C-alpha positions in Angstrom: 90.2 116.2 116.3 90.2 113.1 114.1 93.8 113.4 113.2 94.9 112.9 116.8 94.2 109.2 116.4 96.9 109.2 113.7 99.5 110.7 116.1 99.3 107.8 118.5 101.2 104.5 118.2 98.8 101.9 116.8 98.0 98.9 119.0 99.3 95.6 117.7 95.9 94.6 116.4 95.1 97.9 114.7 96.6 98.7 111.4 97.5 102.2 110.1 94.8 101.8 107.4 92.2 101.2 110.1 93.2 104.3 112.0 93.3 106.3 108.8 89.8 105.1 107.8 88.5 105.8 111.3 89.8 109.4 111.0 88.2 109.8 107.6 84.9 108.5 109.0 85.1 110.9 111.9 85.3 113.7 109.4 82.4 112.2 107.4 84.6 111.4 104.4 83.6 108.1 102.8 86.4 106.5 100.7 87.4 105.8 98.1 88.1 109.3 97.0 88.0 110.2 93.3 88.9 113.0 90.9 85.8 115.0 89.7 87.0 115.4 86.1 84.2 117.9 85.4 86.2 120.3 87.7 89.9 119.6 87.2 91.7 119.2 90.6 88.5 118.7 92.6 88.7 115.6 94.9 85.4 114.2 96.1 84.5 111.3 98.4 82.4 108.2 97.5 79.2 110.3 98.1 80.3 113.1 95.8 81.1 115.5 98.6 84.1 117.8 97.9 87.1 117.0 100.1 89.8 119.2 98.6 91.0 121.1 95.5 94.4 120.8 93.9 95.7 124.1 92.6 92.7 126.2 93.4 94.4 129.4 92.1 95.0 127.8 88.6 98.7 128.3 88.7 99.5 125.0 86.9 98.3 123.4 83.7 95.4 121.0 83.8 97.7 118.2 82.9 99.9 118.9 86.0 96.9 119.3 88.2 95.5 116.0 87.0 98.8 114.2 87.7 99.0 115.7 91.2 95.4 114.9 91.9 95.9 111.3 90.8 99.0 110.9 92.9 97.2 112.3 96.0 94.3 109.9 95.3 96.6 106.9 95.0 98.3 107.7 98.3 95.1 108.4 100.2 93.0 105.5 98.8 95.8 103.0 99.2 96.4 104.1 102.8 92.7 103.8 103.5 92.8 100.2 102.2 91.6 100.7 98.6 93.8 99.2 96.0 94.0 100.9 92.6 91.9 99.4 89.9 93.8 97.5 87.2 94.1 99.2 83.9 91.7 97.7 81.3 93.6 96.9 78.2 
């Protein structure tokens, strides 16, 4: 399983981001992930393939689901080595 690589102590020359990205690649998930806003809570990879859904039973408001999805994306994408885009003002 791809996650087994994450359970091992990284070698000095290998960063956690490299291991995480390798685990995503083994699962055929291409970062960065994004929120498919046409389907609130649906997270897709760079190729548009669904990865997971936040609140699939619709127990929370769309605003809460969006906030949760954005937090999950931030954590996953940063850990995979993708910095968040700067807000355009």
